[in-house]
N, C-alpha and C positions, 0 to 999 in steps of 0.2 A: 391467539397466536396464529401467524400465517407461516406456512411452510413453503418456501420458494423452491425447494428441491435442489438448491445448490448454494455454496457459500456466498455470502453477501459482503461486499467491500465497503459501500457507503449507502446511506439513506438520506432522503430529504423529504420533508413533510409540507404539504400545501394546505389549502382551505378544505378541500374535499377529498384528498387522496394522498397517498404516500408512494414515492418512487424509490426504488432500490436498484443500485448498480451492482451486478454480480461480478465475482472475480473472473468469470468467463467473458465478461464484456457485455452480457445481455442487460437490458434495462427492463425492470419489472414495475408494475403499478398495482396498488391495492386500493379497492374502492373505499368509500367513506365508512362502511360498516366493518371494514377489516376482516371480511369473511373469505374472499377469494382473490386471487392475483391473476394477472395476465402479463404476457410479455409485450412490451411496447415496440412497435415498428414505426419509425419516423420516415415520412416521405416528403420530397421536395417537388416543386412544380415542374422543374426542367428535366427530370429523368425518372426512370421507373425503378430505381434502386431503393432499398430499405436500409435504414441506419438505426443503431450502430451496427457495424460488421467487423470482421477480423481485420480488414484493410482500413477501416475507418472507426476506430474505437472512440469512446467518449473520454475526454481528458478531464473536463470539469462539468458539473451540472448543478442546478439549483432550482427550487420550486418556490413560488410565491403565492399571492392571493388568488389570482386567476390564470397565471401563466407559468410555464416552465421554460428553461433555457439550458443549452449545453454547448460546449466547445467540442467539436468533433474533428479529429485529426484528418487532414486532407480536405476538409469541407469548410470549416469556419465556425462562427457563432450563429446558432439557430434558436428560434423561439417557437413555442406552440402553446395552445390554450390547454390548460390542465383542469379548469373549473367547469367543464361541461359534463353534466350528469351522464353516466354511461351504465345504465341498468344491466347491459349484457355482461358486464364484468362479474356480476353475481351469479351468472349462469356457469356452472361447473364445466360445461362443454366448450366455453369460450376460452381459448388459450392465448390468442393474440389480439392486440388492440392496435389499430392503425391510427396514427395522428399526423395530420398535415402540418408541416413546419415551414417556416420561411427564414431566410437569411437576415441577420443583422449585419454581419460582416462576412464577406466571402473569402475563401482561402487565398484568392489572388491578392487580397489586401494584407494578408498575414505573411509578410515577407520574413523568412527565417533569419535574414541578416539584420533585421531591424527590431531591436528589443522593445521599441515602443508599440509594436503590434503583437507581441507575445503575451497572451492573456494568462495571468497566474492566479487571479481571483475573480469570483463571480457571485453575485447575489441577486435574487429577484424579490421584490417587495410588492406592495399594493399599487399596481399600475405603472411600474417602472423597474428597470434593472440597472445595475452598476457593475462595471468591470475594471479591473486593475491590471496594468501591464507590467512587464518585466522592468521597464524603465521607471516605474513608479508613478506613471500618469494614470489619471482616473477619468472615466467616461460614464455618463448617465444616458439612458435611453428611455423615452416614454413609451409605455405599452397601453393599447386600448383594444376593444373588441373588434375593431376593423383592421387590425394589423395583418391578418392573413389575406385580406382582400385588397389592401392598398397596392398600387402599382409600383411605387418606389420603396426601397428599403427605409426603415425608420432612421432618423438622424441620431448619431452618437455625439452628444455634447461634451466637449472637453471641459472638465471642471478645473479651470486654470489656477485657482487659488488653493487647491488641494495638493499640496506638495510639502515636503520636509527634507532636511538633510541630517542623516542619510536618507535615502529615498524610502518612500512607503513600500512595505513589503507584505502586508497582510490586510485582507478585506473581510469584514464580518458584519452581519446585520440581518434584520428581518422586519417585515411589515412596513412601517413608515419611516424607519431610520436605518442608517448604515454607519459604520465606523471603520477607520483605517488607522493602522499604526505601524511603526517601524521598529527596528531592532534595539533602539535606545529608549523606548517607552513614550514617544510622542504619539498623541491620539487626536485625530480629527474626526468630527461628526457631521454628517449631512442628513438630509431627509428627502421625502418624496418631491418636494418643491424646489430643491437645490438647483439654482440656475448656473449658467456657464461662468459668469463673472462674480458669483456670490461667494463670500468668505465662509469657510467652515466654522462650526461651533467648536470652541476649545474650552472644555471643562477643566479648570485648573486642578481639581481634585483627582483627575484621571491621569495627569501627566507624571511621568517617571515613576509609575506604580507597578511596572512590569506587567501591563495588560497584555493578555494573549487571546482574549475572546470577548465578544460583545454580543448581547442579544436584547431585543425589545418586545414587550407586549403592547397592549393598547395604550397604557399610560405610565409604564415603568420600564426601567432598564436594568440590566445586569452586566457586570464586568468580571471576568475571571482573571486572576493574577497568577504569575508564575510560581508564587510560593504556596499555591493551593487555596488562597483566600478568595472570598467573593465580596464584591461591592454592589449595593443596590441604591436606586434613587427613583423619584417619581411619586405616583399616587397609588394608594390602596383604596379600594372601595369598601367602605364599612368594615374596616379592620380585617379584611379577609386573609391577610398574612403574606401577600405576594412579595412584600419587601423583605420579609424574613428577619425583621429586627428584634423580635422577641419581647415586645412590650406586653404587659398584662391587661391594660385597659387604657382609655383615653388619657387619664391623668398620668399614668406612667409614660405614655408616648410623649406627652408634653414635657415631662421631666427629662426625657432623652433628647429634647430639642426638636421634636417633630411638630408640624403644624396640623391643627385640626379644623375641618370645616364642619360646623355644627349642623348646617342644613343638609348637606349631602352625605355626611358621614365619612368623607374622605380623609385619610391620613396622608400627609405629604412630607417627603424628604426632599428638600431643594438641592441637596448636595449628596454625592456618593458617600455611603456609610458602609463600614465593614459589617457583614453578617456574622454574628457570633457562631463559634464552633467549628470554623474551617481555617486551615492553614496556620503557618507560624507555629506557636506553641501548642495549638490544638491537635487532637489525635485524629482528625478527619481532614483528608487532603482532597480538594475538589479538582477534577481534571476536565470537566465539561459542564457548561450551564446552558439553559434554554428558558426563554420567556415567551409567553403567548397569552393574549387576552388578559385575564387577571390572575394568571398562574405563573409559577416559577418552578424550575426543577434543576437538579444537579446530580452528576455522577460523582461519587466519592469513594475513596479508599481508606482503610483504617491504618494510617501511619502518619507520623509527624514529618514535616519538611526536613527536620534536622537529620532524619534517617537516610536522606538521599545524598549521595556524593555530589552530584550536579545534574540538574534536569536539562536534557537536550531536546530541542525542537527543530 
């Protein structure tokens, strides 16, 4: 357990570290061993100031495989490398960590009168980031190890086929995949290679299911529904359980309609399936899910969905 010394509002976990945004506005980082924390000070090339600050708080932030990104009020969207080993974090005498950041979008481009430039969603994956604007438009940015040295800002590619009516309003994702959805349950999925004119993946079994969260591991995905239920799909390595479908052995898995690869030991669900025990008539209500590698996790509460008058988001 790490004691940050102050109340934490949000956390985001990357490959080698965990970032935590405090209620005070400070940004903390914990090293890979989760033994000590340090306060992050972001710097930009054109001034000597440090961010975040009281005048320039972080509005949104996300951490991915090798990079982290944040929308800073009055500054814009910035990115920095998060996957650089920092042995000094483990030194209890080190309280601050300086990270050199660079702009993706400057505040001059974030005209408050234009909803198309107001960022309401942000995710960072493996070598890319995606952001969603108030207008429901979606942009993808490629990230690489040279991003801090390049002369020009990285290009934001408008994903022209990622749109719905009503407009997209939520962005969720991790690793190599991301998903977007709106208030009536339409879900669009993209990945690390999504191009400007490429159509999104539309999984029919995720549409109109009340999806409110999506997460991906190496080869499997999870979807959280507003009734507290969880859907899973993709591959399990040697029946390790990341799909959560509750089969007893390979024969039982096949009876449940799952595919078995005899050589690799992989169990495959080609369509999203409801994980037993959560939501609806069940007495466990899931309100957060996460997938990573070959693992899955959920935060749950002990009540039935019928006990709620109406869930507000």
